[in-house]
C-alpha positions as CSV (number, residue, x, y, z in Angstrom):
1,M,8.3,11.3,153.4
2,I,6.0,9.9,156.0
3,K,6.8,6.5,157.7
4,Y,4.7,4.5,160.1
5,S,3.5,0.9,160.6
6,M,-0.2,-0.1,161.5
7,T,0.8,-2.2,164.5
8,P,-1.9,-4.1,166.3
9,V,-1.7,-1.7,169.2
10,I,-2.7,1.0,166.6
11,L,-5.6,-1.2,165.1
12,N,-6.9,-2.0,168.5
13,N,-6.9,1.7,169.5
14,L,-8.6,2.6,166.1
15,L,-11.6,0.0,167.2
16,D,-11.6,1.6,170.6
17,I,-12.0,5.1,169.4
18,E,-15.0,4.5,167.2
19,R,-16.6,2.5,169.9
20,N,-16.2,5.2,172.5
21,Y,-17.1,8.0,169.9
22,G,-20.4,6.1,168.9
23,R,-21.4,6.0,172.6
24,R,-20.7,9.6,173.0
25,E,-22.4,10.5,169.8
26,A,-25.6,8.4,170.9
27,L,-26.3,10.7,173.8
28,R,-29.0,13.2,173.3
29,L,-28.1,16.1,175.4
30,S,-30.1,19.5,175.5
31,D,-28.5,22.5,173.6
32,T,-28.1,23.9,177.1
33,Q,-26.2,20.6,178.3
34,Q,-24.1,20.7,175.2
35,G,-23.2,24.0,175.3
36,Y,-21.9,24.0,178.9
37,L,-19.9,20.9,178.3
38,E,-18.5,22.4,174.9
39,R,-17.4,25.6,176.7
40,K,-15.9,23.5,179.7
41,N,-13.9,21.5,177.1
42,M,-12.6,24.7,175.2
43,I,-11.3,26.2,178.7
44,Q,-9.6,23.1,179.6
45,S,-8.0,22.8,176.1
46,S,-7.0,26.6,176.2
47,Y,-5.4,26.0,179.6
48,I,-3.5,22.7,178.7
49,S,-2.1,23.7,175.3
50,T,-1.1,27.2,176.3
51,S,0.5,25.9,179.5
52,I,2.6,23.3,177.7
53,D,4.0,26.0,175.7
54,G,4.9,27.9,179.1
55,N,1.8,30.2,179.9
56,P,2.1,30.2,183.8
57,L,-1.8,30.7,184.4
58,T,-3.2,28.2,186.6
59,Q,-6.2,26.2,185.6
60,S,-8.4,28.1,187.9
61,Q,-7.0,31.4,186.7
62,V,-7.8,30.4,183.1
63,S,-11.3,29.4,183.8
64,Y,-11.9,32.5,185.9
65,F,-10.7,34.9,183.1
66,L,-12.6,33.0,180.2
67,L,-16.0,32.7,182.2
68,A,-15.7,36.4,183.4
69,N,-15.5,37.5,179.7
70,R,-13.3,40.6,180.5
71,N,-10.4,42.2,178.4
72,P,-7.0,40.6,179.1
73,A,-4.9,42.4,181.5
74,N,-1.8,40.9,180.4
75,P,0.0,38.9,177.6
76,Y,-0.6,35.7,179.3
77,E,-4.5,36.4,179.4
78,K,-4.3,37.5,175.9
79,D,-2.5,34.1,174.8
80,I,-5.4,32.1,176.6
81,Q,-8.1,34.5,174.8
82,N,-6.5,34.1,171.4
83,Y,-6.3,30.2,172.0
84,F,-10.0,30.2,173.0
85,E,-11.2,32.3,170.2
86,I,-9.6,30.0,167.5
87,L,-11.2,27.1,169.2
88,T,-14.5,28.5,168.8
89,R,-13.8,29.0,164.9
90,L,-12.5,25.6,164.1
91,G,-15.9,24.4,162.9
92,E,-16.0,27.4,160.4
93,I,-12.2,27.1,159.5
94,S,-12.8,23.3,158.9
95,R,-14.9,24.3,155.7
96,E,-11.7,25.8,154.0
97,N,-9.1,23.8,152.2
98,L,-6.0,23.1,154.1
99,S,-3.2,25.1,152.6
100,L,-0.2,27.1,153.8
101,S,-2.3,30.3,154.2
102,P,-4.8,29.1,157.1
103,I,-1.7,27.6,158.8
104,C,0.3,30.9,158.9
105,R,-3.0,32.7,159.9
106,F,-3.5,30.4,162.8
107,H,0.0,31.6,164.1
108,V,-0.9,35.3,163.4
109,D,-4.2,35.1,165.5
110,L,-2.6,32.9,168.1
111,K,0.2,35.6,168.7
112,N,-1.9,38.6,168.0
113,G,-1.4,41.0,170.8
114,V,0.9,38.7,172.6
115,T,4.1,39.4,170.5
116,G,4.3,40.6,167.0
117,E,7.8,39.3,166.3
118,N,7.8,37.1,163.2
119,S,4.2,36.4,163.6
120,G,3.1,34.1,160.7
121,E,6.4,34.1,159.1
122,L,8.3,31.0,158.7
123,R,11.4,30.6,160.6
124,G,15.0,31.1,159.1
125,Q,16.8,28.7,161.4
126,S,15.9,25.3,162.7
127,A,15.1,24.4,166.1
128,R,17.6,22.3,168.1
129,I,15.1,19.2,167.9
130,N,15.1,19.5,164.3
131,S,18.1,19.1,162.0
132,L,16.3,18.8,158.5
133,E,14.8,21.8,157.4
134,N,16.8,25.1,158.4
135,D,15.8,27.8,156.3
136,S,12.4,29.4,155.5
137,E,12.3,28.0,151.6
138,S,12.7,24.5,153.1
139,K,10.4,25.0,155.7
140,Q,7.6,26.1,153.3
141,R,8.5,23.3,151.1
142,A,8.2,20.8,153.9
143,L,4.9,22.3,155.0
144,E,3.7,22.2,151.5
145,E,4.6,18.7,151.0
146,L,2.9,17.8,154.2
147,I,-0.3,19.6,153.2
148,A,-0.2,17.7,149.7
149,W,0.2,14.4,151.5
150,H,-2.8,15.1,153.8
151,N,-5.0,16.3,150.9
152,S,-4.1,13.7,148.2
153,D,-3.9,10.4,150.2
154,T,-7.5,9.2,150.6
155,Q,-6.6,5.7,151.7
156,I,-5.3,6.6,155.3
157,L,-7.9,6.7,158.0
158,P,-8.5,10.4,159.2
159,V,-7.3,9.4,162.9
160,I,-4.1,8.2,161.5
161,K,-3.6,11.1,159.1
162,A,-4.3,13.7,161.8
163,A,-1.7,12.0,164.1
164,V,1.0,11.7,161.5
165,F,0.2,15.5,160.6
166,H,0.7,16.3,164.1
167,W,4.1,14.4,164.5
168,K,5.6,15.8,161.1
169,F,4.6,19.2,161.7
170,A,6.2,19.5,165.1
171,H,9.4,17.9,163.6
172,I,9.3,20.7,160.9
173,Q,8.8,23.5,163.5
174,P,8.1,26.0,160.8
175,F,7.7,29.0,163.1
176,S,10.3,30.7,165.5
177,Y,7.8,29.9,168.4
178,G,4.4,28.9,169.1
179,N,4.7,25.6,167.0
180,G,3.2,23.4,169.8
181,A,-0.1,25.3,170.1
182,V,-0.3,25.7,166.4
183,G,0.2,22.1,165.8
184,R,-2.4,20.9,168.3
185,L,-4.9,23.3,166.9
186,L,-4.4,22.0,163.5
187,T,-4.7,18.3,164.5
188,A,-8.2,19.4,166.3
189,L,-9.0,20.9,162.9
190,L,-8.2,17.9,160.8
191,L,-10.0,15.6,163.0
192,I,-13.2,18.1,162.6
193,K,-12.8,18.3,159.1
194,A,-13.0,14.4,159.1
195,G,-16.1,14.5,161.1
196,Y,-15.1,14.2,164.7
197,E,-16.6,16.7,167.1
198,V,-13.4,17.7,169.1
199,N,-14.5,20.3,171.7
200,K,-18.1,19.5,171.5
201,Y,-17.8,15.8,172.7
202,F,-14.0,15.6,174.0
203,V,-10.8,17.6,175.0
204,L,-8.0,16.5,172.3
205,D,-5.3,17.8,174.9
206,D,-6.0,16.2,178.3
207,Y,-4.0,13.2,177.8
208,Y,-0.8,15.1,177.1
209,D,-1.2,16.8,180.5
210,L,-1.1,13.5,182.2
211,D,2.6,13.3,181.7
212,R,4.1,16.2,179.5
213,R,7.4,14.5,179.6
214,Q,5.9,11.2,177.9
215,Y,4.1,13.6,175.4
216,F,7.3,15.3,174.1
217,E,9.3,11.8,174.2
218,A,6.6,10.1,172.1
219,L,6.4,13.2,169.8
220,F,10.2,13.6,169.4
221,G,11.6,10.3,170.2
222,D,12.2,9.3,166.6
223,N,12.6,11.6,163.7
224,S,12.1,9.1,161.0
225,D,9.1,6.9,162.0
226,S,5.9,7.9,163.5
227,T,4.8,4.7,164.5
228,A,5.4,5.0,168.4
229,W,3.8,8.5,168.2
230,V,0.6,7.1,166.5
231,E,0.3,4.4,169.0
232,Y,0.6,7.3,171.8
233,F,-1.9,9.6,170.0
234,T,-4.6,7.0,169.5
235,A,-4.3,5.9,173.2
236,G,-4.8,9.5,174.1
237,M,-7.7,9.8,172.0
238,I,-9.2,6.8,173.7
239,Y,-8.6,8.4,177.0
240,S,-10.0,11.7,175.9
241,L,-13.2,10.1,174.6
242,R,-13.8,8.3,177.8
243,N,-13.5,11.4,179.8
244,G,-16.1,13.0,177.5
245,L,-18.3,10.1,177.9
246,E,-18.0,10.3,181.6
247,N,-18.6,14.0,181.7
248,A,-21.7,13.8,179.6
249,L,-23.1,11.1,181.6
250,K,-22.8,13.2,184.7
251,I,-25.5,15.7,183.5
252,F,-27.4,13.4,181.1
């Protein structure tokens, strides 16, 4: 079901990830400093991920809205609010077992007040980019197989597992809309479950925002082998961790 190769690029990236994560983890910031950075990271992540999925609000508009802590005035602001609130709960959610139920709940919470159409329901037709699973039963079966793979295979390194899960989830396209945002949230969740302090130490999505076309090409360029995506994903984690370290050093 899952195919990838451990290339020299991936191995070197994994070493670099651990090196940079260790440097960031070693910094001892005050609670105030850490809280400031974490909120900043979640605002940036909320903007990037929803923007990739088509939300037209600018980064400054997203920052202003979230910092003002006011009620959303339109579906775009509600979309941002939903994403941000899920980010704040990832640590709590990470204590749950990964299963189909919380994945569907992610989708419901993400689309709450934005659109109620088929919220949390697996799609009945496949997306154009995916020709494999084309009905809701197949979607459920494919997702359950992916979840079982994640939960049972303890030999795969967590970063690789999160990367491959992201890739496979994107190709399954289980929902009629919002798969990108749900997939990125799930990836952050899996890394947090594995002990990586996503949002607290770094933003997982900022690398995707550098070149969104490259992001989609890496994600969907091969529907049978995830190796190219894993190389891209691990390079992105290095970039994100370095940015997180640089931001922390500025206020250390």
